[in-house]
C-alpha positions in Angstrom: -0.1 0.0 -0.2 2.6 2.5 -0.5 2.4 3.9 -4.0 -1.0 4.5 -6.0 -0.7 2.9 -8.7 -2.5 0.1 -10.5 -0.7 -2.7 -9.1 -1.2 -1.0 -5.5 -5.3 -1.2 -6.2 -5.1 -4.6 -7.2 -3.1 -5.4 -3.9 -5.3 -3.6 -1.8 -8.4 -5.1 -3.4 -6.9 -8.7 -3.2 -5.7 -7.9 0.8 -9.5 -6.8 1.4 -10.9 -9.8 -0.2 -8.7 -12.3 1.6 -9.3 -10.5 4.9 -13.0 -10.7 4.3 -13.0 -14.7 2.9 -11.4 -14.9 6.4 -13.5 -13.4 8.6 -16.5 -15.2 6.6 -14.6 -18.6 7.8 -14.8 -17.6 11.3 -19.1 -16.9 11.5 -20.8 -19.0 13.3 -25.0 -20.0 13.1 -26.9 -17.8 11.1 -24.5 -15.0 11.3 -24.1 -12.2 8.8 -20.9 -10.0 8.3 -21.3 -7.0 6.8 -17.8 -4.9 5.9 -17.1 -1.7 4.6 -13.7 -1.2 3.8 -12.3 2.8 3.5 -8.2 3.9 2.6 -6.3 6.3 0.9 -2.7 6.5 -0.4 -2.6 10.2 -0.4 0.2 13.1 -0.6 0.0 16.0 1.6 2.0 19.4 1.2 1.8 22.5 3.2 2.7 25.8 1.7 3.4 29.3 3.6 5.2 32.2 1.9 4.9 30.9 -1.5 7.2 27.7 -0.2 7.1 24.2 0.9 7.0 24.4 5.0 6.0 20.6 5.1 5.1 17.6 3.4 4.5 14.2 3.5 2.1 11.1 3.0 -0.5 8.7 4.2 -1.3 5.3 3.9 -3.8 4.1 5.4 -7.2 1.3 5.5 -9.8 0.6 8.3 -12.6 -2.0 8.4 -15.8 -1.1 9.9 -18.0 -4.7 10.8 -21.4 -5.3 11.3 -22.2 -8.6 12.8 -25.9 -9.7 13.4 -28.1 -12.7 14.1 -31.4 -11.5 13.1 -32.7 -8.3 14.3 -30.0 -8.4 16.9 -26.1 -6.8 15.6 -23.4 -4.9 17.2 -20.3 -2.9 15.3 -16.8 -2.5 15.5 -14.2 -0.5 13.7 -10.5 -2.1 13.2 -7.4 -0.2 12.2 -5.7 -2.3 9.2 -1.5 -2.4 9.2 -1.4 -4.3 6.2 0.2 -7.3 7.7 -1.8 -10.0 7.0 -1.3 -12.1 10.7 -1.9 -9.3 12.7 -5.1 -7.8 10.7 -6.5 -11.2 10.5 -6.2 -11.5 14.5 -7.6 -7.8 14.9 -10.6 -8.9 12.9 -11.2 -12.5 15.1 -11.0 -10.4 18.3 -13.4 -7.7 17.1 -15.6 -10.7 16.0 -15.6 -12.2 19.4 -15.9 -8.9 21.2 -18.8 -8.1 18.9 -20.9 -11.7 19.8 -20.2 -10.7 23.7 -22.2 -7.7 23.0 -24.5 -8.8 20.7 -25.5 -11.2 23.5 -27.0 -8.2 25.7 -28.2 -5.8 23.0 -31.7 -5.7 22.0 -33.6 -6.4 18.5 -32.7 -3.6 16.0 -36.3 -3.0 14.8 -35.2 -0.7 12.3 -31.9 -2.8 10.9 -31.8 -3.8 7.1 -29.2 -4.5 5.2 -29.2 -6.3 1.5 -30.0 -9.8 0.6 -29.2 -9.3 -3.2 -26.1 -9.7 -3.8 -24.9 -6.8 -6.4 -21.3 -6.7 -6.7 -19.8 -3.4 -8.5 -16.5 -2.1 -9.5 -16.0 2.0 -10.5 -12.3 2.8 -10.8 -11.2 6.7 -12.0 -7.8 6.7 -12.2 -7.0 10.5 -12.4 -4.1 12.3 -13.8 -3.4 14.5 -10.6 0.4 15.0 -10.4 1.6 13.5 -6.6 3.1 16.0 -4.2 6.7 16.4 -5.7 5.3 16.9 -9.1 2.8 20.3 -7.5 5.5 21.8 -5.6 7.6 23.6 -8.9 4.0 24.7 -10.3 2.8 26.1 -7.1 6.0 27.9 -6.0 6.6 29.2 -9.3 3.4 30.8 -9.7 3.2 31.8 -6.5 6.7 34.0 -6.9 7.2 36.5 -4.8 3.2 36.7 -3.2 2.6 34.9 0.1 0.7 31.8 -0.9 -0.3 30.2 2.1 -2.4 26.6 1.5 -2.3 22.9 1.3 -2.1 20.5 -1.4 -4.2 16.6 -1.2 -3.8 14.4 -3.8 -3.9 10.6 -4.2 -6.1 7.6 -4.4 -9.4 7.1 -2.2 -10.4 3.3 -2.0 -13.6 2.2 -0.7 -14.6 -1.6 -0.6 -18.0 -3.5 0.5 -18.5 -6.7 1.2 -20.0 -9.5 2.9 -20.8 -13.0 4.2 -23.6 -13.7 1.5 -20.9 -13.3 -1.5 -21.2 -9.5 -2.3 -18.2 -7.6 -3.2 -18.1 -3.6 -4.3 -15.2 -1.9 -5.4 -14.6 1.9 -6.2 -11.2 4.4 -5.8 -11.0 7.3 -7.4 -7.6 9.6 -7.8 -8.3 13.2 -7.3 -6.1 16.6 -6.2 -7.6 19.5 -3.9 -5.2 22.9 -3.6 -6.9 25.2 -1.1 -4.5 28.5 -0.8 -5.0 31.7 -0.2 -2.9 34.8 -1.2 -2.1 37.0 1.9 -1.4 40.9 1.8 -1.4 42.0 5.5 -3.3 41.6 9.0 -6.9 40.0 7.8 -6.8 40.8 4.0 -6.6 37.9 1.9 -8.1 36.1 -1.1 -9.0 32.8 -1.1 -9.4 30.1 -3.9 -9.5 26.3 -4.5 -8.4 23.9 -7.2 -9.7 20.4 -7.6 -10.5 17.6 -9.4 -9.2 14.6 -11.3 -7.0 16.8 -13.9 -4.5 18.9 -13.4 -4.5 21.6 -15.9 -1.5 24.4 -14.9 -3.2 27.0 -17.7 -6.4 26.5 -15.4 -4.0 27.1 -12.0 -2.4 30.2 -13.6 -5.9 31.7 -14.3 -7.0 31.8 -11.0 -3.9 32.9 -9.4 -4.2 35.8 -12.0 -7.6 36.8 -10.7 -6.4 36.4 -6.9 -3.9 38.8 -7.8 -6.3 41.4 -9.3 -8.2 41.1 -6.0 -5.6 41.3 -3.9 -4.4 44.9 -5.4 -8.0 45.5 -4.8 -7.4 45.1 -1.3 -4.8 47.5 -0.9 -7.3 50.3 -1.4 -9.1 51.7 1.7 -12.0 49.6 2.9 -15.7 50.8 2.8 -18.5 50.1 5.6 -22.0 49.4 4.4 -24.8 50.6 6.4 -27.1 47.3 7.1 -29.7 46.7 3.9 -30.4 44.5 1.1 -27.9 44.4 -1.8 -27.8 43.5 -5.3 -25.3 40.3 -5.2 -23.0 38.1 -7.0 -21.9 34.6 -4.7 -19.2 32.9 -6.0 -19.5 28.6 -6.9 -17.4 28.6 -3.1 -20.0 30.9 -1.1 -23.0 29.1 -3.1 -21.5 25.9 -1.4 -22.0 27.4 1.8 -26.0 27.8 1.3 -25.9 24.6 -0.6 -24.5 23.0 2.6 -27.2 24.2 4.8 -29.9 23.0 2.6 -28.3 19.8 3.2 -28.4 19.7 6.5 -31.5 17.7 6.9 -32.7 19.3 3.7 -33.1 16.3 1.9 -33.2 13.7 4.5 -36.6 11.7 4.7 -36.2 11.2 8.6 -35.8 15.1 8.8 -39.1 15.4 7.0 -41.2 13.0 8.9 -39.9 14.5 12.1 -41.3 17.7 10.6 -37.8 19.3 11.4 -36.3 19.6 7.9 -35.3 23.3 6.4 -37.1 22.3 3.2 -40.2 20.9 5.1 -42.5 23.9 3.4 -41.6 22.7 -0.4 -43.5 19.2 0.5 -45.6 20.7 2.8 -47.1 23.8 1.3 -45.9 24.1 -2.2 -42.9 26.6 -1.8 -41.0 26.7 -4.6 -37.5 27.6 -5.6 -36.7 29.4 -8.9 -37.4 27.6 -12.1 -33.9 27.7 -13.0 -32.7 25.9 -10.3 -32.3 21.8 -10.3 -30.2 20.0 -7.8 -29.2 16.5 -7.8 -27.0 14.0 -5.6 -24.4 13.0 -8.9 -23.1 10.0 -7.7 -21.6 9.0 -10.8 -19.9 12.8 -11.0 -18.7 12.3 -7.5 -16.0 10.6 -5.7 -18.0 9.0 -3.1 -18.5 5.1 -3.3 -21.6 4.1 -5.0 -22.8 2.2 -2.5 -23.1 1.8 1.5 -22.4 0.5 4.7 -25.6 -1.9 4.1 -24.9 -3.2 0.7 -27.2 -0.9 -0.9 -26.1 0.3 -4.6 -26.7 4.6 -4.9 -27.9 5.6 -8.2 -26.0 7.3 -11.0 -28.3 10.4 -10.1 -31.0 11.0 -7.5 -32.8 14.5 -8.5 -33.7 16.8 -5.4 -34.9 19.8 -6.6 -36.0 19.8 -10.5 -36.9 22.9 -11.9 -37.4 24.7 -8.4 -39.9 22.3 -7.0 -38.8 19.5 -4.3 -38.3 16.3 -6.2 -37.2 13.3 -4.0 -35.7 12.3 -0.5 -32.5 10.9 0.5 -33.3 7.7 2.0 -31.3 5.9 3.9 -31.8 2.0 4.9 -33.0 2.4 8.4 -35.5 5.0 7.1 -36.7 2.7 4.9 -37.6 0.3 6.8 -39.2 2.7 9.3 -41.4 4.5 6.8 -41.7 1.3 4.5 -40.4 3.1 1.3 -37.2 1.8 -1.3 -34.2 3.1 0.1 -31.8 5.1 -2.6 -28.6 4.1 -1.1 -28.5 7.3 1.4 -25.8 7.1 4.4 -27.1 7.1 7.5 -27.4 10.7 8.2 -29.1 11.1 4.5 -27.2 14.0 3.2 -25.8 14.5 -0.1 -22.2 13.5 -1.1 -22.4 14.5 -4.6 -24.3 17.6 -4.9 -24.6 18.8 -8.6 -26.4 22.2 -9.5 -27.2 22.8 -12.8 -25.6 26.1 -14.5 -27.7 29.0 -15.9 -26.7 31.1 -19.0 -25.4 34.1 -17.1 -21.6 34.2 -19.0 -19.0 33.5 -16.0 -16.8 36.0 -17.5 -19.2 39.0 -17.4 -20.8 38.3 -13.9 -19.4 41.5 -12.6 -20.7 43.4 -15.3 -24.5 42.1 -15.0 -24.3 42.5 -11.2 -23.5 46.3 -12.4 -23.6 47.9 -8.8 -23.6 45.5 -6.1 -21.6 43.4 -3.4 -18.9 40.5 -5.1 -18.8 37.9 -2.4 -16.2 35.4 -2.8 -16.6 33.5 0.4 -19.3 33.1 3.1 -18.3 31.5 6.7 -19.7 30.4 10.1 -23.3 29.9 8.3 -26.0 28.7 11.0 -30.2 28.6 10.8 -31.9 31.5 12.3 -35.0 30.2 11.9 -35.0 26.4 10.4 -38.5 26.1 9.5 -38.4 29.0 6.9 -34.9 27.6 5.9 -33.5 31.4 7.2 -29.8 31.1 7.7 -27.4 33.7 9.2 -23.5 33.9 8.2 -20.4 36.1 7.7 -18.6 37.6 4.5 -14.9 36.2 4.6 -11.9 37.2 2.8 -12.5 39.0 -0.4 -15.7 40.7 -0.6 -15.8 44.2 -2.9 -18.2 46.6 -3.7 -18.9 46.5 -7.4 -19.8 50.0 -9.4 -20.3 49.4 -13.0 -19.1 45.9 -13.5 -15.7 47.3 -11.9 -14.4 47.1 -8.1 -14.4 50.2 -6.2 -13.4 48.7 -3.0 -13.1 46.0 -0.3 -15.9 46.0 1.6 -15.7 45.2 5.6 -17.0 42.0 7.0 -20.6 41.8 6.7 -23.3 39.8 8.3 -26.4 38.0 6.5 -29.5 36.9 7.3 -32.1 35.8 4.7 -33.9 32.5 3.9 -33.1 30.2 0.9 -36.7 30.7 -0.3 -35.6 34.1 -1.1 -31.8 33.9 -2.3 -32.7 30.7 -4.3 -36.1 31.7 -4.9 -37.8 34.8 -6.5 -34.8 36.9 -6.3 -32.3 34.3 -8.0 -31.9 36.3 -11.2 -29.1 34.1 -12.9 -26.7 31.2 -12.7 -23.1 31.5 -14.4 -22.8 29.1 -17.3 -19.9 27.5 -16.0 -19.7 25.1 -13.2 -16.5 24.4 -10.2 -15.6 21.4 -8.9 -15.7 21.6 -5.2 -13.8 19.1 -3.2 -14.2 18.7 0.6 -10.6 19.9 1.8 -11.7 18.2 5.2 -8.6 15.7 6.1 -9.2 15.1 9.9 -9.1 11.1 10.2 -9.0 10.8 6.3 -9.7 12.9 3.3 -13.3 13.5 2.6 -15.1 12.0 -0.4 -17.6 14.9 -0.2 -17.9 16.9 -3.5 -20.1 19.6 -5.2 -20.3 20.7 -8.6 -21.9 24.3 -8.7 -22.2 27.6 -10.4 -21.9 31.1 -9.4 -25.4 33.3 -8.3 -26.3 36.5 -9.5 -29.2 37.9 -6.5 -30.8 40.5 -7.1 -31.7 41.4 -3.0 -29.7 39.7 -0.4 -30.4 41.0 3.3 -27.4 42.0 5.2 -28.3 43.0 9.0 -24.9 44.5 10.2 
């Protein structure tokens, strides 16, 4: 498991199959074993001052086990070393412990796993450079600017096996560069570049745009009064809003509990703008197309279609509880690979179309201020500019917004850009995230800022 090559992929798959066969051979009675494996072979490079400050790599693999007999089941997580003898011994100990625990737990009325053996295989080799290969590109492009950020790249593996004979495999080779150009104090512009295929010209274009923004940040900032302002949100800012929609907005369980921020779309027929279509696009993301109980995820699940609520995300537990089919959603029933259809606003003309108003590059610290009405509050971050006649006039001091998605994505949504940006979650606590988004920018004719 030392290098993200095709040989490594075969080695990991063979190793997982061997461990699964070993575990299955140690089952007793009517036991059923479900096993989910997640691993990565990743390079990380941290930049500061446009120079490499730290570099390293991570190779890891772990197994989440679920041992059941009837409706009783218990779980365990086993970190794997790659050494067959020690890993098999760890799995044997986990099975023994789970049996002991299962003897004292009650039946789980909503426990459900797939009994249809539906094996699958998906591999996206990508062509992302490794850590060593990216250093020259980043440091050369940074030049004398203070570039601060982190690079993560490499292959991520997911597998599902069970004692019924099912075998699912997913691996993807991606990169994610998350960085800022820093001026001084709290003045910085933030960018990201992520995907499967690295392109030096695309990276250079992003840095060039940042430099223009950095020049604008040298101007004296202005402070705006609270009020409603015509606003352009970059794809990164749009992502913060869709993240809030994903917090129970599409969950069947949250809707049945009457605690979903998009509940009014189902119960009262509230809708977004007809131009808005949102999909859980598993086939275009980096998350596996299966989940921990062995159910396969469709290539796409429509969530919002032409502004109207289309369907819920349904986990196996919710499917059992509410007697509906599952669509392979995770237990928290949130999108892993959210996709918003682009519009017809030329991306290069976004500021010109904005005319006079706010250009918001990033949002942060978001939370619901009124969950039932999908009202969210949060702050602008990094480069936010006041625009007049399609040109940057000055940076704007931090603003707090408080507004409802029913308005922002509803009657006040004027246009979406004709290009979308791939945004991979940079989270790497414990392991690299497999959540992703593909989103356009959004022009909103009025966005409410409260201070």
